[in-house]
N, C-alpha and C positions, 0 to 999 in steps of 0.2 A: 423752463421749457426750452425753446430753441434760442439760438443766438439772436434771431430776428426779434423775438419777444423782448429781450433785454434792451436792444438798441431802440426798439420802438417806444418803450416807455421812457427811458432816460439814457443819455449817453454819458455815463459817469466815469468812463475809463480813459478819457483823453485819447491819445494816439496809440494806445496799447494794441498790439497785434491781435487780430481775432482769428479763431480757428475757422477753417473753411467748411462750416456747417450750413449747407444751403437750405433755403426754405423748402418745405415739402413739395415734391413735384406733382402738380395736379394733372398729370397726364401730359397732353400736348398744349396746355394753356400758354406756357411761355413761348415755345417755338412758333406756334400758330399766331400768337400775338405779334411777333416781330415780322410776320409775313403780311400783316395788314389788318387783321382782326384778332380779338382776344383769344378766341378758340375757333377752330374750324367747325366744330359742333360739339355739343355736350356728349353725344354718343361716341364720337371719336376719342375724346378725352377720357371718358370712362373706360373705353376699351383698352387704351394705352395703360391706364392705371391698373386695370385688372391683369393685363399681360405681364406687368412687372411685379405682381404679387401684392399690390397695394389695395386700399379700400376702394369701393365703388364711389366715386365722387360726383357721379352724374346728378344726384339731387342738388348738389351745390352749384355745379357748373351750368345747370339748366337755367340759372338766373342771370347768366352773363349778359350785360347790356349789349345791344347791337353796336358794333363798331367802337367798342370801348377803347381799344388801342389808338384808333384814329382820333378820337375825341381828346386824348391826352397830348396829342402832338402840338408843338408850338411853344411859345414863351409864356412863362408863369411867374407870378410873385407868390411865394408860399413859405412854409416853415419846415425845416428838417433838423434833426439832432445830429449834425455831422460831427464825426469824432475828431476832426482836426480843429474844431472850435476850442476856444479857451474860456476859462472862467465860467460865468453864469450860463453862457450860451451852450457850453458843453453838456450841461445838465438839463436845460429846459428846451433846447433847440434854438435855432436862430433863423431869422428871415433870410431867404435866399432867392436869387433869380434862377430860373430853370429854362433851358431850351431843349426840348425833347424832339429827337429826330429818329424815327424807327425805334430800335431797342437801345439807343444811346441817349445820353443827356449830358449837358454841361451845366455846372452849378456855380454861381457866384456867391461866395460865403461872405456875408456882411461883417461877421465877427472877426474875420482874418483878412478881409480885402483881397481874397484870392479866388482863383477859378480852378475847378477840378472836374475831371471826367468821370462819369458814372454810367453803369449799365441800368437799363430800365425794363421792367416787365409787368404786365397786367396779369397777376397770378390768379386772382379770383374775382367774382362779381363785385366785391366791395373792398378789395385790397390790391395795392400796387407795391412793388419793391424796387428801390434803388440800390445798386451794389457798387462797392469800390474795392479794388484789389490793391494790396500794399506792395505788390511786386515780388513778394517772397513766400507766396503760398497762402497768405491770410486774406480773408475777404470780410468787409463790414457790410451790414445790411441795414437799410433805412426804410421802414414800412410806413405807409399812410393808408388809413381807411378812406374810402371814397364812395360816392353815390352818383349816379348819372340820371338826370331827368331831362329828356329831350336832348338838346345839345349842351346843357349846362352840367359842368362837373363840380361837385362839392367835395372837399377833402379836408381831413382833420384827424382828431383822435377821439376815441370813445366808441360806444356801440352804435352800429349803423346797419341798415338792412332795407329790404324791399317787401312789399305785400302785393298779393293778388287775391282779393276777396279775403277769405280766412287763412289762406296759405301765406307763408312768409319765409324769408331767409334773413338771418341775423349774423353779423360778424362782430365778435366782442371778446376782449381779453384773449386774443389769439385762438379763439374757438369759433366754431360755426354751429348754428342751430337751424334746422330745417323743419318747418311745420307744414303738414299737408292739410287739405280741405276737411279731412275727417277728424282733425285734432291730434293726430299722432305727431310727436316731436322727437327728433333725433339730434343728439349732440355729437359733433365731430371734434376730436382732440388729437393732436399730433405731437409725438415725442420724437424729435429728429425725423427719421423716415418711417416711423411706425404709427399708423393711424389707429385710433380706438373709437368705435361708434357705439353709443349707448342710448337707451331710451331716457327721456327726461320730460319735464312739463313746460309747456308754453301756453299761456292762457290769455285770451283777449278779455279786456275789461274796459270800463269807462272811467275817465277822470276829468271832471269839469266839462262833461259833454264830449270829450275827445276820445277816440279809440286809442287804447294803450295795450301793447303786448308785454306781458310780464314773463320773463325767461327764468326758469328754475326757482327763483324766490323773489320776494318783494323788496329786496334792497333797492335803494334809489337808482343805482347805476344799471340795474337789471330791468328797468321799466323803459320801454321805447315807445314814444308817442308817434302816432301816424300823422304825416304831413302829405296828404294825397296818397301816392303809392310808395312814399319813402318813410323809413323808420329811423328815429334818432333818439338816443338816450340823452340825459342831461349834459353830457360832455360833448357829444357830436352835434348837439343842437346849435351850438355856436357856429359850426361850419356851414349850416344852412343860411346864415346871414350873408355868406359869400364875400366877406371882407378880408379873410386871411388866406384865400386861395383864389387868385384872380388871373384870368387869361388876358394877356396884353399883346399889342401889335408887334413888339420886337423885344429882343433880349436886352437892349439898352434901356427900354422903358421899364422892363421888369427889374433891372438893376437899380434904377432910380427909385422905384416904388419900394423895393426891399430895403434900400439904404435909408430912406426917409422913415419907414416904420421902425427899423432897428434903432435909430437915434431917438425915436419917441418912446420906446419901450425898454430898451436894454438898461439894466441898473447902472452899469458903469458909465454909459453915455449920459444918463440922467444926472449922475453925480458929477461928471465932468462939466456939464452945463451949469450945475450949481456952484462950481468952483473947485472941485476936487482935482488933485494931482496924483495920478497913478504912480506908485513907487514910493510915495511919501506917507508919513504917518503923523504929520504935525497937527492935523485937525481930524475931527470925527468923520467928515466927508472924505478926507484923504485915506483914513484907515479903512473905511468901508470899501472904497474903490480899489485899493490895493489888495485887500483881503479877497474880494470877489474875483479879481483878475488872477491872483496867484496866492492862495491862502497858505500854501506850504512854505512860501518864502518868508513869511512873518509869524506864523503860528508858533507859540512857545517862546517868542522873543520878548524882552522887557520893553515896556512902553510907559510913557507919561503923557497925559493928554487932558485937555480941559473941555468942559461942556456945560450946557444949561440943564439943570435938573428938572425932569418931568414928574417923577414920583420916586418914593422909597418904600419898599415893602419887605417885611421880615418873612422868611420862609424857612422850612426845615429841609436840610440836604443831608440825607443818610443819617438822620437822627441828631444832626448838629444844626444850630441856628445859623442862618446866613442872611445878610442884608443885601438886597438887590436894588442898586441905584440905577435908574434909567435916565440916561443923558442923551442930549442931541447937540448937534453943532449949533452955536449961537445964531447962525444964519438960517437955520431950519425952522422957520416960523410955524409951519404946518405939523412939525413933529413926525415927518415921514421916515426918518432914518435914525431909529432908536439904537442906542448902544447900552448894553447891560454891564454894569460893574458889580462883580460878586465879591462882597466883603465879608470876612469872618468876624469882623468887629462891628458893634453898633454904629449906625450912622444916623445923625439927627440933622437933616437938611429938609427944607421945604421946597415945594415946586417954585421954579423961577430962580433959585439960587445958582450961583456959579460955583462949580467944583473942579478941582484938579485931582485926577486919580492916577495912581501908579500901580503897576502890576505886570502880568504877563498876558500877551495876546492869546485869547482863546476863542471859542465858538459858541454861539447861542442861536439856535434855530437858523442855521446857515448864514448867520451874520457875524461880524467881528464882535468880540466881547473882551472884557478885561477880567481875568481871574486873579485870585490872591490879591485882591484889590485893596489898596490903602487910599482913603479919601481925605482930601484936605480942602 
C-alpha cells in the first residue's frame, strides 16, 4: 500500500531513505488540526477532498473526536518504530518520550539515546502520523492508531474504532470501514492518492454476552469488541489498558518512563542484564545480543561455542535428515534464550549435557543459530 503502511507495521529498513509518499490527504484534516482542532468540520474537509478530485471522506471525518489535536498535546511515554533505531527496536518499535506542541513533536529514542524532531498530524478520527524528513527529499512516516474517550487518549496498533448505536467507524490494516444505522457498510482503501470505495459487510454479533463487530470475515483480527462506545480488536485491546501510551507531566518524566520500560523489555538490554557483551560471541548470551544488535556483522562467520543441551530432534530439511540441537547458555536456568545448532550428522546427546558446537553463524526465527554444525 503506501509508505505509511510499511512503516506502521515494521521498520525493517533501518535508515534507508524513504520516498516522499505522503499519507492520503483527508481534505483539511491536517491543516485544521495544526490550527487547534483536528478538522474545522467534516463538511469542510469533504468539500476540500471533492474539489481536489478525491473521494468524499465525510463519512469517515464525521467521527472525528472533539478537540482531538488538543488532547494529543503535551508529554507522552509511548512506542514508535523509528527508522534510526538499531537491532530489535528497528523491527518492533522502541519506547520513546514525546513532547507534542501544535503540529511539531520531539522524540527521545531510548534505543539510540538520541532526540529527534518530528512533524505531527491528526489525520483521521483514529489515526495520527508522525513524520521525519531526511533533509534530502525523503520523508519517513510513523503512524499510530488511537481512540479518544473523554479526555483519555488510547494509542497502539491493531484495529480500532467507534460506535454510535448500530453505526460504527473502524480503522484497520490501513483501511477504513463505515457502517451506518441501516446496516450498509463501506470500505475505504487508498493507494497513494487514489481512493477506492466499495460495499462490504460489517455485522454485529454477540460473543460471551459482549457486542462484537465483525468486519468483512470472521478472522480473529477482524472481530472488534465493544468497550462502551470504543471498538478494539485483539491487537488494539492491549492499548485500552493504558500502560503503553501514557501522558505525563513533563518531557523529562516521559524520558524516565520510556527508558525504564525499554530496559525491562528490549532483548539486548535483558541479555546485557544477564551478562551478555555486545560485540562478542564467546557465550550464547553474547551471540544473541550481538546478532540482535547487528546481525549482518556476524552472519555467515565461523563460530565455536558451548552450551547446555535442552533437546535434540531429527527433522527433514529438503528431503535430507537434519539433527537440531537446542542449546542455552549455562547461566540460562529458565531456558529463555534458545540457540539451534543444525547438524547434518546424527547427534546423540541427552537433555542437560554440555556440548561444544562449531559451524557458521546463521538465523533461526530471528535469532542466532549455528548452521553446518559439528557437535562435540
